[in-house]
C-alpha positions in Angstrom: 69.6 125.0 103.9 71.0 123.9 107.6 71.4 120.4 106.1 73.5 121.8 103.6 75.7 123.7 105.2 75.9 120.8 108.1 76.7 118.3 105.1 78.8 120.5 103.8 81.0 120.4 106.9 81.0 117.1 107.6 82.3 117.1 104.2 85.0 119.4 104.7 85.8 117.7 108.2 86.3 114.4 106.1 88.2 116.0 103.6 90.8 118.0 106.0 91.0 114.7 108.0 91.9 112.5 105.0 94.4 115.1 103.5 96.3 115.1 107.5 96.4 111.6 107.1 98.0 111.2 103.6 100.5 114.3 104.5 101.4 112.3 107.3 101.8 108.8 105.5 103.5 110.0 102.7 105.6 113.0 104.3 109.5 112.1 103.9 110.9 110.1 107.1 113.7 111.8 108.8 117.4 109.9 108.2 117.9 108.0 111.4 121.2 107.9 112.7 123.5 105.2 111.2 123.1 102.7 113.9 120.1 102.4 116.6 120.0 100.0 119.1 117.3 98.1 117.0 114.7 97.6 114.4 111.0 96.9 115.0 109.1 95.4 112.1 104.8 95.2 112.1 104.1 92.2 110.2 101.4 93.0 107.1 103.8 92.1 104.1 106.8 90.6 102.9 108.5 94.2 102.2 108.2 95.0 105.5 110.0 91.6 107.1 113.1 91.4 104.0 113.0 95.8 104.9 114.0 94.7 108.4 116.0 91.7 107.8 118.4 94.1 105.3 118.6 96.6 108.2 119.9 93.5 110.7 122.2 92.2 107.7 123.6 95.7 107.4 124.4 96.5 110.8 121.9 99.5 110.6 121.1 98.1 114.5 122.2 95.1 117.0 118.5 93.6 117.2 115.4 93.0 115.4 111.9 92.1 116.3 109.3 91.2 114.0 105.7 91.8 115.8 103.0 90.3 114.8 104.3 87.0 113.4 101.7 84.1 113.3 102.1 81.8 116.0 103.2 78.8 113.7 106.7 80.7 112.2 110.1 80.6 113.3 112.7 83.2 112.7 114.3 80.1 110.2 111.0 80.1 108.3 111.8 84.6 107.7 115.6 84.2 106.7 114.5 83.4 102.8 113.1 86.6 102.6 116.4 88.6 103.4 120.0 88.6 102.8 122.0 85.9 104.2 123.3 86.6 108.0 125.7 84.9 110.1 124.2 82.5 113.1 125.0 85.3 115.4 122.9 88.4 113.4 120.5 85.1 113.3 120.1 84.7 117.3 119.0 88.5 117.5 116.1 88.4 116.0 113.0 87.8 118.3 109.4 87.1 117.2 106.3 88.6 118.8 102.5 87.2 118.5 100.6 90.5 118.4 97.3 90.4 116.5 96.8 93.4 115.7 98.7 97.2 115.8 97.6 98.1 118.9 99.0 94.9 120.0 102.1 95.2 118.3 102.2 99.0 120.1 101.9 96.8 123.6 104.6 94.0 122.6 106.6 96.8 121.6 106.7 98.4 124.5 107.3 95.6 126.7 110.1 94.1 124.4 112.2 97.7 124.3 111.7 97.5 128.2 112.9 94.1 128.7 115.7 94.7 126.1 116.8 98.4 127.4 116.4 99.6 124.0 116.9 103.2 123.0 116.4 103.9 120.0 114.7 101.8 117.0 114.1 102.1 113.0 110.0 101.1 113.1 109.6 99.8 109.4 106.1 99.1 108.5 104.1 100.2 105.4 104.3 104.3 104.9 100.4 104.3 105.1 100.2 102.0 107.9 102.9 104.7 109.2 100.8 107.3 111.1 98.6 105.2 113.2 101.7 102.8 114.5 103.2 105.7 115.6 100.5 107.2 117.6 99.8 103.9 119.2 103.3 103.2 119.9 103.4 106.8 122.1 99.8 105.6 123.5 101.7 102.6 124.1 104.3 104.4 126.6 106.8 103.2 124.5 109.8 104.9 126.1 112.8 105.0 123.0 113.6 107.2 119.9 111.7 105.9 117.2 112.6 106.7 113.4 110.4 105.8 111.1 111.2 103.6 108.5 108.2 103.5 105.9 108.2 101.0 103.1 106.4 100.6 99.9 104.2 98.2 98.7 103.9 97.7 95.3 100.0 96.7 95.9 99.4 99.9 97.2 102.4 102.6 95.5 101.6 106.0 96.8 101.3 107.2 93.4 98.7 104.4 91.9 96.6 103.6 94.7 93.8 105.0 93.1 93.9 102.8 90.5 92.4 99.5 92.0 89.8 99.1 94.2 91.8 96.7 96.4 94.6 99.2 96.8 91.7 102.5 97.6 90.0 100.4 100.1 93.4 99.3 102.1 94.3 103.3 101.7 90.5 104.5 102.9 90.6 101.7 105.6 93.9 102.4 107.3 92.4 106.4 107.2 89.5 105.2 109.4 91.5 103.4 112.0 93.6 106.3 112.0 90.6 108.4 113.0 89.7 106.0 115.5 92.9 106.6 117.5 93.0 109.8 116.6 90.0 109.7 118.7 90.5 107.8 121.4 88.6 104.7 120.3 91.2 102.6 120.3 92.7 101.7 123.2 
C-alpha cells in the first residue's frame, strides 16, 4: 500500500513538473518593444540563426550575437540563412563559441556587460526557452530579456508526440529543465 502511494506521489510530481515546463515553453511570449539593444541567438537549429539575422536586418536591434557557433564557423558562413544585409549590419554580428546552454548563458552575460546591452531578444526554440531563461538568470545577465521563441518544424508544439525523435527531444529538454530547477546544473 505504501509503495502504491509513493508511486502515485512520484508520478504526480513528475506530471506536475512536466505540465509546469510545458506551460512555460508554450506560453505566448510578451511582445517586445519595437527596438531592443541586441538579439542573442542560442544555436541548435537553423531556424534560430535565420530568425536572429532577420531581426537584425529589420532593425529590431543594433547588435546580434550568435552564441554557441562552431569554432570553424565565421559570420560569412551564416549570412545565407537570412536576408541580405549591409556591410554595416554584418559588422554588428558577433559569434560566441559556448558548447552548452549554461555556457551560452555565461557567454551572454559577459557579452552583455562588455557591450553595455540593456535589453535583448533571446532567440531559441520554444521548448529550450524555459531552461535558457533560468540559466541566464543564474549567470547574472544584467539586461532585460525578451523571449523570442522559434518553433522548429521537427518539434512543432502540436505534433511533438508524433515522432520518437521529437518526443525524445521535448522530454530530454524537460529533464534538463528539472535539473536546472533543482540546482544540479551550474
